[in-house]
PASEDREN-114426 format. One line per 5 residues: for each residue x, y, z of C-alpha. Coordinates in pm, 1 decimal, always signed. Each point is the difference from the previous one (the first is absolute). Example, Ala and Ser with C-alpha at 12.3 -4.5 7.8 and 13.67 -1.06 7.14 Angstrom:
// PASEDREN-114426
+1230.0 -450.0 +780.0; +137.0 +344.0 -66.0
// end
This chain:
// PASEDREN-114426
+5881.2 +4495.7 +3314.3; -279.6 +210.1 -149.8; +50.6 -154.1 -346.9; -41.5 -350.8 +142.7; -311.5 +99.3 +199.2
-185.1 +120.0 -305.7; +140.4 -248.0 -252.9; -246.9 -284.8 +76.6; -312.6 +216.9 +10.4; +114.2 +166.4 -325.5
+45.3 -337.5 -166.8; -343.6 -118.9 +126.2; -163.9 +317.6 -131.9; +179.2 -29.2 -333.3; -112.1 -360.2 -42.6
-357.9 +88.2 +86.5; -0.2 +277.1 -253.0; +148.9 -229.0 -261.2; -268.0 -262.5 +81.1; -280.4 +250.8 -44.2
+149.8 +124.6 -330.1; +42.0 -360.8 -116.3; -365.4 -69.9 +96.3; -125.4 +293.0 -204.9; +226.2 -87.6 -297.8
-98.6 -367.7 +2.0; -367.7 +86.0 +8.5; +22.5 +274.5 -255.3; +226.8 -157.0 -265.4; -142.4 -277.9 -215.0
-209.1 -64.9 -312.7; -281.2 +197.2 +171.3; +156.2 +304.2 +177.0; -183.5 +125.7 +306.6; +57.0 +358.2 +113.2
+115.8 +50.9 +364.7; -307.7 +201.2 +88.1; -219.1 -287.1 -135.4; +205.3 -257.9 +191.0; -78.0 +162.7 +334.5
-371.9 +44.3 -89.7; -28.4 -367.3 -91.8; +190.9 -108.6 +307.7; -237.8 +204.7 +220.2; -310.6 -155.3 -162.1
+143.1 -353.0 +11.7; +105.5 +24.2 +364.5; -341.2 +133.9 +95.2; -184.3 -285.0 -180.0; +234.4 -252.6 +143.2
-47.3 +123.5 +356.1; -377.9 -15.8 -47.3; +41.8 -364.5 -111.6; +224.3 -81.5 +296.7; -228.0 +146.2 +266.1
-304.9 -162.2 -162.2; -172.8 +308.5 -126.7; -301.3 -63.9 -223.3; +109.7 -101.9 -346.3; +359.7 +114.3 +65.8
+147.5 -284.9 -193.7; -249.1 +49.7 -288.3; +96.0 +363.6 -17.3; +369.8 -88.1 -25.0; -69.5 -249.0 -284.1
-209.7 +261.6 -189.0; +278.6 +253.2 +53.8; +256.5 -236.0 -150.4; -212.9 -98.3 -296.3; -113.4 +357.7 -78.9
+351.5 +139.5 -48.1; +287.0 -137.2 -200.5; +244.4 +207.9 +203.5; -134.7 -132.4 +329.7; +24.4 -359.7 -119.9
+356.9 +50.4 -120.2; +98.6 +171.1 +322.9; -156.2 -236.0 +255.0; +18.3 -332.1 -193.4; +333.3 +22.5 -167.8
+235.0 +283.4 +99.0; -55.2 +34.8 +375.9; +32.5 -371.6 +75.7; +319.7 -11.1 -213.5; +151.1 +307.5 +165.1
-71.1 -122.5 +351.1; +127.8 -347.7 -72.2; +321.7 +134.5 -152.5; +64.3 +216.9 +304.7; -81.1 -275.6 +252.0
+203.2 -268.1 -170.3; +296.8 +234.8 -66.4; +9.7 +82.3 +365.7; -22.5 -369.8 +92.5; +298.7 -84.3 -219.0
+206.8 +274.4 +150.9; -70.4 -120.7 +353.7; +59.9 -360.0 -98.4; +333.6 +98.3 -136.9; +97.5 +191.4 +312.9
-94.5 -290.9 +221.2; +217.5 -237.3 -205.7; +287.1 +240.9 +7.8; -25.8 +22.7 +374.7; -8.1 -379.4 +15.9
+304.2 -54.0 -215.9; +185.6 +317.5 +96.5; +52.7 +78.2 -362.8; -142.7 +300.1 -203.4; -39.3 -199.2 -322.9
-222.2 -278.5 +146.2; -355.2 +6.4 -131.8; -288.5 -224.3 -98.5; +82.7 +14.1 -371.4; +374.2 -57.4 +28.1
-28.4 -288.6 +254.0; -253.1 -181.4 -224.0; -293.1 +47.9 +240.8; -213.6 +162.4 -272.7; +87.4 -285.9 -239.5
-112.4 -252.0 +260.4; -328.0 +176.1 +41.1; -40.6 +13.0 -382.0; +72.6 -376.3 -19.8; -263.0 -107.9 +252.0
-258.7 +243.8 -140.6; +70.8 -144.1 -344.8; -36.0 -358.2 +119.3; -325.4 +95.1 +171.4; -125.7 +167.2 -313.5
+86.5 -284.8 -234.9; -57.8 -312.7 +203.4; -214.3 +70.5 +306.2; -267.3 +210.0 -151.0; -192.3 -75.2 -317.9
-105.0 +359.2 -66.6; +201.8 +306.4 +80.7; -316.2 +197.6 +80.5; -50.2 -218.6 +307.0; +334.3 +102.4 +145.9
-100.6 +266.2 +250.1; +223.2 +232.2 +195.9; +39.8 -229.0 +301.4; +120.0 -296.1 -216.0; +242.4 +229.0 -188.3
+152.7 +144.9 +322.0; +18.6 -345.6 +163.8; +178.0 -149.7 -304.1; +243.6 +299.1 -27.2; +72.2 -9.1 +370.8
+69.8 -372.0 -13.7; +245.0 +53.3 -286.9; +168.7 +291.6 +181.6; +36.0 -204.1 +316.1; +137.1 -301.6 -187.2
+279.4 +191.9 -164.8; +77.1 +195.2 +312.3; +41.4 -331.7 +183.1; +240.5 -122.4 -265.7; +201.9 +319.0 +19.4
+6.5 -14.4 +378.6; +121.2 -361.3 -13.6; +295.9 +111.6 -218.4; +59.9 +299.2 +229.4; +77.6 -248.3 +280.0
+276.0 -142.6 -215.9; +128.4 +303.7 -188.5; +142.3 +298.5 +184.4; +91.3 +198.9 -312.2; -291.0 +230.8 -80.1
+97.1 +26.4 -366.6; -7.3 -374.2 -32.8; -344.7 -7.2 +162.0; -132.0 +256.7 -250.4; +134.3 -209.2 -285.7
-184.6 -301.0 +153.9; -315.3 +208.9 +12.1; +38.0 +83.9 -372.4; +51.0 -370.7 -78.4; -308.8 -90.2 +201.7
-184.0 +259.2 -194.5; +107.5 -158.6 -333.9; -108.4 -343.3 +126.6; -339.5 +133.5 +97.7; -29.1 +155.5 -349.0
+89.4 -331.9 -158.3; -266.1 -182.0 +201.6; -255.8 +269.1 -102.7; +96.6 -35.6 -368.3; -24.9 -382.4 +26.7
-357.1 +32.6 +138.7; -95.0 +232.1 -283.1; +88.2 -282.8 -245.4; -300.0 -197.4 +131.6; -240.8 +294.0 +38.9
-285.4 +74.4 -241.1; -5.5 +318.5 -206.5; -232.1 +182.3 +236.7; +225.4 -46.9 +304.7; +308.8 +73.2 -200.3
-138.9 +338.7 -107.1; -102.9 +87.3 +355.2; +323.7 -117.8 +155.1; +214.0 +180.9 -258.4; -194.5 +322.8 +48.3
+18.4 -29.0 +374.8; +373.4 -88.0 +12.9; +91.3 +313.3 -200.0; -106.5 +210.0 +300.5; -276.2 +255.1 -22.4
-258.9 +182.7 +208.3; -246.2 -3.3 -287.3; -218.1 -273.6 +155.2; -72.9 +203.9 +313.0; -348.6 -1.1 +148.5
-142.5 +98.7 +335.7; +21.0 -355.0 +138.1; +375.1 -3.3 -62.1; +34.8 +341.8 +152.0; -189.4 -98.4 +315.8
+185.2 -328.9 +37.9; +345.3 +142.7 -59.7; -72.4 +296.3 +231.4; -101.0 -228.6 +289.4; +307.4 -222.9 -47.5
+247.1 +285.5 -36.6; -149.0 +196.4 +291.8; +32.8 -298.7 +236.8; +361.3 -64.7 -117.3; +93.4 +362.2 +25.3
-129.7 +25.7 +357.3; +181.3 -317.2 +95.6; +316.6 +127.6 -161.2; -18.6 +320.6 +200.0; -29.3 -205.1 +317.3
+330.0 -162.8 -95.3; +168.1 +338.8 -61.0; +179.0 +6.1 +340.1; +136.5 -360.5 -19.8; +104.5 +79.0 -356.2
+205.9 +296.7 +119.1; +169.0 -222.2 +254.2; +55.2 -278.7 -253.5; +169.2 +242.6 -235.8; +276.1 +42.8 +256.2
+70.9 -371.4 +5.9; -166.7 -322.7 +105.6; +191.1 -13.2 +325.5; -112.3 +351.9 +86.4; -356.2 -84.5 -81.4
+15.2 -304.1 +230.4; +136.5 +214.0 +282.8; -290.6 +238.5 -42.2; -241.1 -289.3 +46.4; -98.9 -50.9 -362.5
-106.8 -357.8 -71.9; +214.1 -21.5 -317.2; -143.2 -317.4 -146.2; -358.3 +109.7 +33.5; +91.3 +347.6 -118.9
+174.6 -125.6 -316.2; -298.0 -229.4 -73.4; -233.9 +291.3 +37.6; +195.4 +206.3 -249.5; -4.7 -282.2 -252.8
-371.1 -69.9 +37.9; -95.2 +366.1 -33.0; +225.6 +55.5 -298.9; -132.9 -314.9 -168.2; -359.2 +105.8 +61.0
+60.0 +344.4 -140.0; +188.2 -115.7 -311.1; -248.3 -285.8 -52.1; -286.6 +245.1 +7.5; +170.0 +215.9 -265.1
+71.0 -296.9 -223.7; -357.2 -130.0 +37.0; -163.6 +320.8 -122.1; +253.6 +154.0 -229.8; +245.0 -274.0 -97.2
+371.8 +29.8 +55.3; +120.4 +360.0 +44.8; +376.0 +48.5 -1.6; +246.0 +226.6 +187.6; -256.9 +200.4 +205.2
+84.4 -200.9 +314.8; +372.1 +72.1 -36.2; +7.9 +353.9 -122.9; -274.1 +170.0 +204.9; +133.0 -63.9 +351.1
+342.1 +129.0 -115.6; -159.1 +314.6 -155.2; -196.0 +55.8 +323.9; +313.4 -25.5 +212.7; +188.7 +236.5 -231.2
-280.4 +257.3 +14.8; -48.4 -14.6 +379.2; +362.6 -63.7 +100.4; -111.0 -252.3 +256.3; -44.5 -381.4 +16.9
-235.0 -9.2 +296.0; -267.2 -263.4 -78.1; -279.2 +203.5 +164.7; +67.6 +269.6 -262.3; +105.1 -210.4 -297.9
-285.3 -251.4 +8.4; -297.3 +241.5 -43.6; +193.0 +235.4 -222.4; +121.3 -282.0 -219.6; -363.5 -103.4 -36.0
-96.6 +349.2 -111.6; +303.7 +42.8 -229.4; -55.1 -346.4 -153.7; -367.2 +94.6 -63.1; +98.9 +324.5 -173.3
+263.6 -175.9 -208.2; -237.6 -266.9 -125.9; -260.9 +261.9 -60.7; +217.9 +190.8 -248.9; +147.5 -320.1 -147.3
-352.2 -129.6 -75.3; -83.8 +339.3 -158.5; +300.2 -35.5 -229.4; -76.1 -365.1 -66.6; -345.0 +76.8 -141.3
+60.1 +334.2 -169.9; +346.1 +8.9 -162.3; -88.5 -240.7 -283.6; -382.3 +23.0 +23.8; -208.9 -186.4 -89.7
+268.0 -265.1 +51.8; +68.1 -55.0 +371.4; +342.8 -84.4 +131.8; +49.4 -260.6 +275.5; +42.1 +174.7 +335.2
+333.0 -175.3 +61.7; +138.4 +148.6 -320.6; -47.8 +353.7 +139.1; +101.2 -77.3 +358.5; +319.1 -163.4 -128.8
+98.9 +301.8 -204.4; -14.0 +222.2 +310.0; +82.9 -258.4 +264.7; +293.5 -182.1 -150.7; +231.4 +306.1 -16.3
-59.4 +53.6 +373.2; +97.8 -361.6 +72.4; +310.9 +30.1 -221.4; +99.3 +316.1 +178.2; -44.9 -166.7 +339.1
+217.7 -292.3 -99.6; +274.0 +227.4 -132.8; +1.9 +211.0 +311.1; -0.8 -307.1 +220.4; +298.0 -142.6 -199.3
+186.5 +325.5 +30.5; -67.3 +1.1 +375.3; +150.6 -348.2 +36.8; +307.0 +101.9 -204.5; +52.6 +312.6 +211.6
-39.9 -210.0 +318.5; +247.5 -254.2 -127.6; +265.2 +259.2 -72.5; -2.3 +154.7 +342.3
// end
């Protein structure tokens, strides 16, 4: 009893400590190393100037600009590393929550935005928007990127749901999701054939998956979207707990199942679309992190798993991004390359354990 009562706070404390350590390592390690003591000094100065600018103090904004231009370390910290760190943490958490919502919807621990083709759908629509709907990639702001990615996520989700009405076998549904993913990839490749060199370069760089293009606009936009989706997901925690015990039980508890299922899909699509818009396709985070969180906490209660999955996903992507940009520096790896190395074994383990469980159940 005592172990269970302290397990969750211990996991939260551990993740917070890992996040703070990852924050320091990501800021410190790079072509221009910044000592931890210098990091805190620069953060204090930057926050003070920014607060002066926000409250309208005389020449607060000018002071911040002078601060950034007068110090190479300050410019690197506030213009490059901090936005990238925060974006990696926010989007990693968003992917984890998106995966948990899909797993709750399908009742399957290996359902996720990447496996079901949702990320590929977002990539397809973003690619079409880049190539055909906008003449210049620089005019594609955050709102357009998110709207395009959300539309692609919702499109593929709708296709998967249509098949879900006809197919009761979850393994077959996952195969269908993979096939839909290949189809979306084929459409994207077809569009690339007619793109000019400028858009091909941008689309290729974006589709490899990276947090390198992070800026404060992307951080603000993704933070607002993810915060709203996270709060709405927490409001669905109680119906999710009832739904996990069966659709009939959920109905008996007064859960409007159709509206509830639609809410899960919309929130998951919005979260995964936001990630794809700002970082490109990122694999395995949405499947592996909810499972890791459940294993650490020994619970599947949505009210616990949703916020803790967000924190764990943020920590996971923070360290994966650190490895992506430092292991073969100055060459940077695609973020999906690193997340696959650590996430794929977790998924394989889950599938093997699930298969053994079915075999054991069948022999009894």
